[in-house]
C-alpha positions in Angstrom: 115.4 6.4 -129.6 111.8 7.5 -129.6 111.0 5.2 -126.6 113.8 6.7 -124.6 112.6 10.3 -125.1 110.8 12.2 -122.3 107.1 12.9 -122.6 107.9 16.6 -123.2 110.1 15.7 -126.1 107.8 13.2 -127.8 104.8 15.5 -127.9 103.7 19.0 -127.0 100.9 18.1 -124.6 102.8 19.0 -121.4 103.8 22.3 -123.0 100.2 23.0 -124.0 99.0 22.1 -120.5 101.6 24.4 -119.0 100.5 27.2 -121.2 96.9 26.6 -120.2 97.9 26.9 -116.5 99.8 30.0 -117.3 96.8 31.5 -119.1 94.6 30.6 -116.2 97.0 32.2 -113.7 97.2 35.3 -116.0 93.4 35.6 -116.0 93.3 35.2 -112.2 96.0 37.9 -111.9 93.9 40.3 -114.1 90.8 39.7 -111.9 92.9 40.3 -108.8 94.4 43.5 -110.1 91.0 44.8 -111.2 89.4 44.0 -107.9 92.3 45.6 -105.9 92.1 48.7 -108.1 88.4 49.0 -107.5 88.8 48.7 -103.8 91.7 51.2 -103.8 89.6 53.8 -105.7 86.9 53.5 -103.1 89.4 54.0 -100.2 91.6 56.7 -101.8 88.8 58.9 -103.2 89.7 61.8 -105.4 93.3 62.0 -104.2 94.4 58.8 -105.8 96.6 57.8 -102.8 96.3 56.8 -99.2 97.7 58.8 -96.3 98.5 57.1 -93.0 95.1 57.5 -91.4 93.3 56.2 -94.5 95.7 53.3 -94.6 95.2 52.5 -90.9 91.4 52.5 -91.4 91.6 50.3 -94.6 93.7 47.7 -92.8 91.7 47.9 -89.5 94.7 48.6 -87.5 93.9 49.4 -83.8 97.2 50.9 -82.7 99.9 53.1 -84.2 102.8 50.7 -84.1 101.7 48.3 -86.9 100.1 51.2 -88.7 103.5 53.0 -88.8 105.5 49.9 -89.7 103.2 48.6 -92.5 102.9 52.1 -93.9 106.7 52.6 -94.0 107.2 49.3 -95.7 104.4 49.9 -98.3 105.6 53.5 -99.0 108.6 52.6 -101.1 109.4 56.2 -102.2 108.9 57.7 -98.7 106.5 60.2 -100.1 104.2 60.1 -97.1 101.4 58.5 -99.1 100.7 55.2 -100.9 99.7 55.0 -104.5 98.0 52.2 -106.3 101.3 50.6 -107.6 102.8 50.6 -104.1 99.7 49.0 -102.6 99.5 46.3 -105.2 103.2 45.4 -104.9 102.9 45.2 -101.1 99.7 43.2 -101.1 100.8 40.7 -103.8 103.9 40.1 -101.8 101.8 39.3 -98.7 99.1 37.3 -100.5 101.0 35.5 -103.3 104.6 35.9 -102.4 106.9 33.1 -101.4 107.3 32.1 -97.7 110.7 33.8 -97.8 109.2 37.1 -99.1 106.6 37.0 -96.3 109.2 36.2 -93.7 111.5 39.0 -94.9 108.5 41.4 -94.6 107.8 40.2 -91.1 111.5 40.6 -90.2 111.5 44.2 -91.4 108.4 44.9 -89.3 110.1 43.6 -86.2 113.4 45.3 -87.0 112.2 48.7 -85.8 115.6 50.5 -86.2 116.4 48.8 -89.5 119.7 47.6 -88.1 119.4 44.1 -89.7 118.8 42.4 -86.4 116.1 42.3 -83.7 117.1 43.0 -80.1 115.1 42.2 -76.9 113.7 45.7 -76.6 112.3 45.7 -80.1 110.7 42.3 -79.6 109.1 43.5 -76.4 107.7 46.5 -78.3 106.3 44.2 -81.0 104.7 41.9 -78.5 103.0 44.8 -76.7 101.5 45.9 -79.9 100.4 42.3 -80.7 98.6 42.2 -77.4 96.8 45.5 -78.2 95.8 44.3 -81.7 94.4 41.1 -80.1 92.5 43.0 -77.3 94.6 41.2 -74.7 95.7 42.7 -71.5 98.7 41.2 -69.6 100.8 42.4 -66.7 104.2 43.9 -67.3 105.8 40.9 -65.7 103.9 38.5 -68.0 104.9 40.7 -71.0 108.5 40.4 -70.0 108.2 36.7 -69.5 106.7 36.4 -73.0 109.5 38.5 -74.5 112.2 36.4 -72.8 110.6 33.2 -73.8 110.4 34.1 -77.5 113.8 35.8 -77.7 115.7 33.0 -75.9 114.0 30.4 -78.1 115.1 32.2 -81.3 118.5 33.3 -80.1 120.0 29.7 -80.0 123.6 30.8 -79.9 123.0 33.4 -77.1 124.4 36.3 -79.2 121.9 38.7 -77.8 120.2 39.4 -81.2 117.9 37.7 -83.7 119.0 37.6 -87.4 116.8 36.8 -90.4 118.2 33.3 -90.4 117.4 32.7 -86.7 113.8 34.0 -87.2 113.5 31.7 -90.2 114.7 28.7 -88.2 112.3 29.5 -85.4 109.2 29.8 -87.8 110.1 26.5 -89.5 109.3 24.7 -86.3 105.7 25.6 -86.9 104.6 23.9 -90.2 102.2 25.8 -92.4 102.7 29.2 -90.7 105.2 30.7 -93.2 103.0 29.6 -96.2 99.8 31.2 -94.7 101.4 34.3 -93.2 99.5 37.5 -94.2 97.7 40.4 -92.8 94.2 39.2 -92.0 92.6 42.6 -92.4 94.0 42.8 -95.9 92.1 39.7 -97.1 89.1 41.6 -98.0 91.2 43.5 -100.6 91.7 40.2 -102.5 88.8 38.8 -104.5 87.0 35.9 -102.9 86.9 32.5 -104.6 83.5 31.6 -105.9 81.8 28.9 -103.9 80.1 26.1 -105.7 76.3 26.2 -105.4 74.6 23.4 -103.5 72.6 21.1 -105.6 69.8 20.7 -103.0 68.9 22.5 -99.8 70.4 21.0 -96.6 67.0 20.2 -95.1 66.2 17.9 -98.0 69.4 15.9 -97.7 69.1 12.3 -96.5 71.7 13.0 -93.7 69.5 15.8 -92.3 66.3 13.7 -92.4 68.0 10.7 -90.7 69.4 12.9 -87.9 66.1 14.7 -87.4 63.6 12.0 -88.2 61.2 12.8 -85.4 61.2 16.5 -86.2 60.7 15.9 -89.9 57.9 13.4 -89.4 56.1 15.8 -87.0 56.6 18.7 -89.4 55.0 16.6 -92.2 52.2 15.6 -89.9 51.6 19.3 -89.0 51.3 20.2 -92.7 49.1 17.2 -93.5 46.7 18.0 -90.5 46.3 21.6 -91.7 45.6 20.5 -95.2 43.1 17.9 -94.1 41.3 20.3 -91.8 41.1 22.9 -94.5 39.7 20.5 -97.0 37.2 19.0 -94.5 35.7 22.3 -93.5 35.7 23.6 -97.1 33.7 20.4 -98.0 31.2 21.0 -95.2 30.5 24.5 -96.6 30.5 23.4 -100.2 27.0 24.8 -100.8 28.0 28.3 -99.8 29.7 30.9 -102.0 33.4 30.6 -102.8 34.4 33.3 -100.3 32.7 31.5 -97.4 34.2 28.1 -98.5 37.8 29.5 -98.4 37.1 31.5 -95.2 35.7 28.5 -93.3 38.5 26.2 -94.4 41.0 28.7 -93.0 38.9 29.1 -89.9 39.2 25.4 -89.0 43.0 25.6 -89.4 43.0 28.6 -87.1 41.2 26.6 -84.4 43.8 23.9 -84.6 46.9 26.1 -84.6 45.7 28.3 -81.8 45.1 25.3 -79.6 48.4 23.6 -80.7 50.4 26.8 -80.0 49.0 27.0 -76.5 49.8 23.3 -75.9 53.4 23.9 -76.8 53.7 26.5 -74.0 52.7 24.1 -71.2 56.2 24.2 -69.7 55.5 22.0 -66.7 53.6 19.3 -68.7 56.4 19.2 -71.4 59.0 18.9 -68.6 57.2 15.9 -67.2 56.8 14.4 -70.6 60.5 14.7 -71.3 61.0 12.0 -68.6 58.6 9.5 -70.3 59.2 7.1 -73.2 57.4 9.7 -75.4 60.6 11.8 -75.4 62.2 9.1 -77.6 59.6 9.5 -80.4 58.4 13.1 -80.0 60.7 16.1 -80.5 60.0 17.9 -77.2 63.3 19.7 -77.6 61.9 21.6 -80.6 58.7 22.8 -78.9 59.7 26.5 -79.4 60.3 25.9 -83.1 56.9 24.2 -83.4 55.3 27.1 -81.4 56.7 29.5 -84.0 55.4 27.3 -86.8 52.0 27.4 -85.3 52.3 31.2 -84.9 53.2 31.6 -88.6 50.3 29.3 -89.6 47.9 31.5 -87.5 49.1 34.6 -89.3 48.9 32.9 -92.7 45.4 31.5 -92.2 44.2 34.8 -90.6 45.1 36.6 -93.8 43.0 34.1 -95.9 40.2 34.1 -93.4 40.0 37.9 -93.2 40.4 38.5 -96.9 37.6 36.0 -97.8 35.2 37.4 -95.2 35.9 40.9 -96.3 35.2 40.0 -99.9 32.0 38.3 -98.8 31.0 41.4 -96.9 31.6 43.6 -99.9 29.9 41.4 -102.5 27.1 39.7 -100.6 26.4 41.0 -97.1 26.1 44.7 -98.1 23.2 43.8 -100.4 21.8 41.1 -98.1 21.8 43.2 -94.9 21.4 46.5 -96.6 24.3 47.9 -94.6 27.5 49.7 -95.7 30.9 48.1 -95.0 31.6 50.3 -91.9 28.4 49.2 -90.3 29.1 45.5 -91.0 32.6 45.6 -89.6 32.4 48.1 -86.7 28.9 47.7 -85.3 26.6 44.8 -84.3 23.9 45.6 -86.8 24.8 42.7 -89.2 24.1 40.2 -86.4 26.7 37.8 -87.6 28.0 35.3 -85.0 26.7 33.4 -82.1 27.4 36.2 -79.5 25.1 39.1 -80.2 26.4 39.6 -83.8 29.9 40.2 -82.4 31.8 38.2 -85.0 32.8 41.0 -87.5 33.9 43.5 -84.8 35.7 40.8 -82.8 37.5 39.7 -86.0 38.8 43.3 -86.5 40.1 43.5 -82.9 41.7 40.0 -83.2 43.5 41.1 -86.4 44.9 44.1 -84.6 46.0 42.1 -81.6 47.6 39.4 -83.8 49.5 42.0 -85.8 51.0 43.6 -82.7 52.0 40.2 -81.2 53.5 39.0 -84.5 55.6 42.1 -85.1 56.8 42.3 -81.5 57.8 38.7 -81.4 60.1 39.0 -84.4 63.8 38.3 -84.0 64.9 41.9 -84.5 62.8 42.9 -81.5 63.7 40.1 -79.1 67.4 40.2 -79.8 67.9 44.0 -79.9 67.6 44.6 -76.1 63.8 45.0 -76.3 62.8 41.8 -74.6 60.3 43.7 -72.4 58.4 44.7 -75.6 58.1 41.1 -76.7 57.2 40.0 -73.1 54.4 42.5 -72.5 52.9 42.3 -76.0 52.8 38.6 -75.8 50.5 39.0 -72.7 47.9 39.9 -75.3 47.3 36.2 -75.7 44.7 36.5 -72.9 42.3 38.8 -74.7 43.2 37.0 -78.0 41.9 33.6 -76.7 38.8 35.2 -75.0 37.8 37.0 -78.2 38.3 33.9 -80.2 35.8 32.1 -78.0 33.3 34.9 -78.6 34.2 35.1 -82.3 33.8 31.5 -83.4 31.1 29.1 -82.4 33.2 26.0 -82.0 36.5 27.4 -80.9 35.9 26.4 -77.2 35.8 22.7 -78.2 39.4 23.0 -79.4 40.7 25.1 -76.5 39.1 23.5 -73.5 41.7 20.8 -73.1 45.0 22.7 -73.4 43.3 25.7 -71.9 42.3 23.9 -68.7 45.9 22.5 -68.2 47.3 26.0 -68.9 45.1 27.5 -66.2 46.2 24.9 -63.7 49.8 25.6 -64.5 49.1 29.4 -64.1 47.5 28.7 -60.7 50.5 26.7 -59.6 52.7 29.6 -60.7 50.7 32.2 -58.6 52.8 33.6 -55.9 50.6 32.5 -53.0 50.6 28.9 -54.2 54.3 29.1 -55.0 55.0 30.4 -51.5 53.0 27.6 -49.9 54.9 25.0 -51.9 58.5 26.3 -51.8 58.6 28.6 -48.8 60.4 31.9 -48.6 63.2 32.0 -51.1 65.8 34.8 -50.8 68.8 36.1 -52.6 71.4 35.8 -49.8 74.4 37.1 -51.7 75.3 38.6 -55.1 78.7 38.6 -56.9 79.2 41.4 -59.3 81.8 40.5 -62.0 83.6 43.2 -63.9 82.4 41.7 -67.2 78.8 42.8 -66.4 77.7 39.3 -65.2 75.6 39.1 -62.0 75.8 35.9 -60.0 72.8 35.4 -57.8 73.1 32.9 -54.9 69.6 31.9 -53.9 68.4 29.9 -50.9 67.3 26.4 -51.9 64.4 24.7 -50.1 64.6 20.9 -49.8 61.5 20.6 -52.1 63.2 22.5 -54.9 64.6 19.7 -57.2 66.2 20.3 -60.6 68.4 18.5 -63.1 71.6 19.8 -64.8 70.8 22.4 -67.5 67.3 23.2 -66.2 66.1 26.8 -66.3 63.7 28.9 -64.2 61.8 32.1 -64.5 62.8 34.7 -61.9 60.7 37.6 -60.5 62.6 40.0 -58.2 60.0 42.6 -56.9 62.8 45.0 -56.1 63.7 45.3 -59.8 60.3 44.9 -61.4 57.1 43.8 -59.6 55.5 41.9 -62.5 58.3 40.9 -64.8 59.4 37.3 -65.1 62.6 36.4 -67.0 64.1 33.0 -67.9 67.6 32.0 -66.7 69.6 28.8 -66.6 70.6 27.3 -63.3 74.4 27.3 -63.2 75.0 25.2 -60.1 74.9 21.4 -59.8 71.8 19.7 -58.4 74.1 17.9 -55.9 74.7 21.3 -54.1 72.5 21.8 -51.1 71.4 24.9 -49.4 71.7 27.3 -52.3 71.6 27.4 -56.1 73.2 29.8 -58.6 72.0 31.9 -61.4 74.4 33.9 -63.7 72.9 36.9 -65.5 74.6 38.8 -68.3 73.8 42.5 -68.5 72.1 42.7 -72.0 68.7 44.3 -71.7 67.0 46.9 -69.5 66.0 44.4 -66.7 69.4 42.7 -66.5 71.2 46.1 -66.5 68.9 47.3 -63.8 69.6 44.2 -61.8 73.4 44.8 -61.9 73.0 48.5 -61.1 70.6 47.8 -58.2 73.1 45.5 -56.4 76.0 47.6 -57.4 74.4 50.4 -55.4 73.2 48.1 -52.7 73.8 49.4 -49.2 75.0 46.4 -47.3 78.1 44.6 -46.3 80.5 44.2 -49.3 83.3 41.7 -49.5 86.0 42.2 -52.1 87.1 38.8 -53.3 89.6 37.8 -56.0 87.8 35.6 -58.4 88.7 33.3 -61.3 92.3 32.2 -61.5 93.1 33.6 -58.0 90.9 31.0 -56.2 93.8 28.7 -55.6 96.9 30.9 -55.2 99.2 28.0 -54.4 98.9 27.0 -58.1 100.6 30.2 -59.3 104.2 31.1 -59.0 106.0 34.4 -59.3 106.9 35.4 -62.8 110.5 36.2 -61.9 111.0 32.7 -60.6 109.6 31.3 -63.8 111.9 33.4 -65.9 114.9 32.3 -64.0 114.0 28.6 -64.4 113.2 29.2 -68.0 116.6 30.9 -68.8 118.6 28.3 -66.8 116.8 25.5 -68.7 117.5 27.1 -72.1 121.2 27.8 -71.2 121.7 24.3 -69.9 120.2 22.6 -72.9 120.2 24.9 -75.9 118.2 23.9 -78.9 116.1 21.4 -76.9 112.4 22.0 -77.3 110.5 23.0 -74.1 108.8 20.3 -72.1 106.7 20.1 -69.0 108.9 20.3 -65.9 108.5 19.0 -62.4 107.4 22.4 -61.2 103.6 22.8 -61.5 103.8 26.6 -61.0 101.1 28.6 -62.8 101.4 32.3 -63.2 98.4 34.5 -62.6 97.6 37.1 -65.2 97.1 40.2 -63.1 94.7 41.7 -65.6 92.2 38.9 -65.2 92.8 38.6 -61.4 90.1 41.1 -60.7 88.4 42.1 -57.6 84.8 40.9 -57.4 82.2 42.6 -55.3 80.3 40.1 -53.2 77.3 41.8 -51.7 75.5 40.2 -48.7 71.8 40.8 -49.3 68.4 39.5 -48.2 66.1 40.1 -51.2 62.9 38.2 -51.9 62.8 36.4 -55.2 60.0 34.3 -56.8 61.1 31.3 -58.8 58.9 29.6 -61.5 60.3 26.2 -62.4 62.5 24.3 -62.9 61.8 23.5 -66.5 63.6 20.9 -68.6 65.8 21.6 -71.6 67.6 19.4 -74.3 70.6 19.3 -71.9 68.6 16.9 -69.7 69.6 14.1 -72.1 73.3 14.6 -71.8 73.9 11.8 -69.3 72.2 9.4 -71.8 74.8 10.1 -74.4 78.1 8.2 -74.6 80.2 11.0 -76.0 78.9 14.6 -75.4 80.2 17.7 -77.1 79.2 20.8 -75.1 79.5 24.1 -77.1 78.8 27.4 -75.5 79.4 31.0 -76.8 79.7 33.8 -74.2 77.1 33.5 -71.4 75.6 30.5 -73.3 78.0 28.4 -71.2 75.7 28.6 -68.1 73.8 25.3 -68.6 77.2 23.6 -69.1 78.4 25.0 -65.8 75.8 23.0 -64.0 76.4 19.9 -66.2 80.2 19.9 -65.7 79.9 20.3 -62.0 77.3 17.4 -61.9 79.7 15.2 -63.8 82.4 15.6 -61.2 79.9 15.0 -58.4 78.8 11.8 -60.1 82.4 10.7 -60.2 82.7 11.3 -56.5 79.5 9.3 -55.8 81.0 6.4 -57.7 84.2 6.3 -55.7 85.0 3.5 -53.2 87.3 3.6 -50.2 90.2 1.1 -49.7 89.6 -0.5 -46.2 93.4 -0.7 -45.7 94.6 2.8 -46.5 91.5 4.9 -46.8 92.5 5.8 -50.3 89.5 6.7 -52.5 89.4 5.6 -56.1 86.9 4.9 -59.0 87.5 2.2 -61.5 84.3 2.6 -63.5 81.2 4.8 -63.3 78.1 2.6 -63.3 75.6 3.3 -66.1 73.0 3.9 -63.4 75.0 7.0 -62.5 75.6 8.1 -66.0 76.3 6.7 -69.5 79.0 9.3 -70.4 82.4 8.1 -71.4 83.8 11.3 -72.8 83.0 15.0 -72.8 84.4 17.7 -75.1 83.8 21.2 -73.8 84.1 24.1 -76.2 83.8 27.7 -75.0 83.9 30.6 -77.4 84.3 34.2 -76.1 85.0 37.4 -77.8 87.5 38.9 -75.4 89.5 38.1 -72.3 87.1 39.5 -69.8 84.3 37.1 -70.7 86.3 34.1 -69.4 86.6 35.4 -65.9 83.4 34.2 -64.1 83.7 30.5 -65.1 87.5 30.1 -64.6 87.4 29.1 -60.9 85.1 26.2 -61.8 87.2 25.1 -64.8 90.3 25.2 -62.7 88.7 22.9 -60.1 87.5 20.6 -62.9 91.1 20.3 -64.3 92.4 19.6 -60.8 89.7 17.0 -60.2 90.4 15.3 -63.5 94.1 15.1 -62.7 93.2 13.3 -59.4 90.8 11.1 -61.3 93.6 10.1 -63.7 95.7 9.0 -60.8 92.7 7.0 -59.4 92.2 5.0 -62.6 89.3 6.9 -64.1 91.2 8.2 -67.2 90.8 11.3 -69.3 87.1 12.1 -69.5 87.0 15.9 -70.1 88.7 17.7 -72.9 88.5 21.5 -73.0 88.7 23.7 -76.1 88.9 27.5 -75.4 88.7 30.1 -78.1 89.1 33.9 -78.0 87.7 35.4 -81.2 89.3 38.8 -80.9 92.8 37.3 -80.7 94.8 37.1 -83.9 96.2 33.8 -85.1 99.7 32.8 -86.1 98.8 33.3 -89.7 98.5 37.0 -89.1 101.6 39.2 -88.9 100.1 41.2 -86.1 99.6 38.0 -84.0 102.3 35.5 -84.8 104.9 36.7 -82.3 102.4 36.8 -79.4 101.0 33.4 -80.2 104.4 31.7 -80.5 105.4 33.2 -77.1 102.2 32.0 -75.5 102.9 28.5 -77.0 106.4 28.4 -75.5 105.2 29.3 -72.0 102.3 26.8 -72.3 104.7 24.1 -73.5 107.1 24.8 -70.6 104.5 24.8 -67.8 101.3 23.4 -69.3 99.6 26.6 -68.3 97.8 29.1 -70.4 98.8 32.7 -69.7 95.5 34.2 -70.7 93.3 32.1 -68.4 95.6 30.2 -66.0 94.1 26.9 -67.1 96.1 23.9 -68.4 94.1 24.2 -71.6 95.6 26.5 -74.2 93.3 29.3 -75.3 93.2 29.3 -79.1 93.1 32.5 -81.1 90.2 33.3 -83.5 87.1 31.3 -84.3 87.1 27.5 -84.1 87.6 25.4 -87.3 84.6 23.2 -86.6 85.3 21.0 -89.6 88.8 20.2 -88.2 87.5 20.0 -84.6 84.6 17.7 -85.4 86.8 15.5 -87.6 89.1 15.1 -84.6 86.2 14.2 -82.3 84.8 11.7 -84.9 88.2 10.0 -85.1 88.5 9.7 -81.3 84.8 9.1 -80.5 83.9 7.1 -77.4 80.6 5.8 -78.7 77.8 7.8 -80.3 78.5 11.5 -80.4 75.9 14.2 -79.6 76.4 17.9 -79.7 74.7 20.2 -77.2 74.8 23.9 -78.0 73.8 27.1 -76.3 74.5 30.5 -77.8 73.9 32.5 -81.0 71.3 31.2 -83.3 73.6 31.9 -86.3 76.3 29.8 -84.8 73.7 27.1 -84.1 72.9 26.8 -87.8 76.6 26.3 -88.6 77.1 23.7 -85.9 73.9 21.9 -87.0 75.4 21.6 -90.5 78.7 20.2 -89.3 76.8 17.8 -86.9 74.8 16.4 -89.8 78.0 16.1 -91.9 79.7 14.0 -89.3 76.4 12.2 -88.3 76.4 13.6 -84.8 73.3 14.2 -82.8 72.4 17.8 -82.2 70.4 19.7 -79.5 70.2 23.4 -79.2 69.2 25.4 -76.1 66.3 27.8 -77.1 64.3 30.2 -74.9 
């Protein structure tokens, strides 16, 4: 009998285990309630309750519709305010409730008149509010198309209303949505789970070292060289006092780091060296990082050098020279140094210059719209190096090599030499995009050669006579006659550029840009709605599929009028200079990730890829049909490209859409010609709310339906569906790893913070990683 008893009958272990789980759940609930109560007290203040405005602010609701609906559903007693108990009941239902509880809450939000059903007008009102919460602007025709698509999909029996059961059936088609459904802005009211601490820093992991071996070795060598030079010079002055020993050791390291920092700014030389076998063993892509390291080393050793010499002056020189401290530091009376006793005074001046350069080169200055401050204070390197030669006896020996090359590069960059080499380069037209991006179309001499992803320094005398600013070339090298630069209005100079051409007195052509470039690809919304309805009525319950019609509908809000200004402005161009993107055609599987305007180097690269496909095409002698079976490795090594573009809002997509539309069209043709699927696009709009958010689920489902029906994204007009929110890079990289076409390398241009995240995921999946840095 005992053998036939269940485990729960034979012993109490399962009951004990269950009670432990219950105790743990109870403790978690107590923490949750305590956290929520604390957050509520901070929001409610002395009143002890939330009115509608405070509720709207707490839940970060942009418009009144969702604020009104959520407030009504939370305010159970209809008192016009929400107390702690009402808030806790509502939040627990959203965060820990069953899928049915969440769905019933969502249904009540959509059922505006509380009739027990949702009609077409109510759904349209909800979708309009969803658009506003996602910072999305669509035309009235497109909004109506979205409403009809979502309503007809849910109303399977064509009764003209959506019941709770119909909404439930519709959501069950999307696995995981009902379980994760919540209000995203309310998540901060729930205590976060504690993350496990890492056992070791990422930079010390074997994966990081293996993926960055050249950089790690060079960093170690940099440290060892500094240690060796310090020890060597300290040994040479071993018979002096301790202050001089430490000061001289730091002085030798200052010689090395000042020379090394200058070498790393030899842009032309580094660009040339990128094309040599040295690029395989030396991390030229990290030259900016090593320049910063050398800068920090200069500051560190300057502190030691200054402190030790100051101590020596206080404890030895005052007695030896019979001078006070002021006379030693600020006059030539001490006669210390090879140049008329100028060493102490030059040291003080050097400290001041270095302090100014160091502070003004910090991240918060460069990234806060004050690039000009960084640019002009960094010009102090000229007196800095001159004073170093006068300050230290042997400094010239360290600087003569890199200094001579630097002077040659500066001479090449002088306008008179540049003009003799390149000729008269002019901005022949400018496109002003509503998103604040200025597209410069510049004449291209036959001698101006560049590679995809290269950048140049521009000087436009009409904007600022002496300022030079770096920008990536956004056109393909295969284009002749002109090249493009796209400039986002972010700082004083870039805003002045946009404003200057906005007010330019010349011929102006208003052109429809973006998705309007090929109007034949877009059909009228009414025609689409008619075909959609007839399809649903003819085959109810059948999921949407792509149809024979390739009609794409244009979003009137993104179909903007772009001002194209015909100009004839002189421009000076310093470059081109190489970037990590130069190596893209050596990779087998490239992942290009750009955030915002950081997509510009990839504009040039993607265009160049398609040009290379065209170059590899052959023509059939019988029918003149052009096709490409395989791209030779001499043309490029790429087998697959994943392109990821992350933008905050809808407007930031506009300038690049015409190019992406052409790329999709070209790839469709290539697929027919036997080349296969080479380019995958992944578009993300971070301000848009996902399906897991009650304020975004209706809109995203409607957009999915239209995309499924026509293979066209309503936000951009591309075949690629624009995903809401930020990318799940873990999921994305896992998918890429599972479908890799050879060794994968990630190329990124954008925010440094995002770059750190991508670098971690790249190391996790053992992808190569390169980041664009200016």
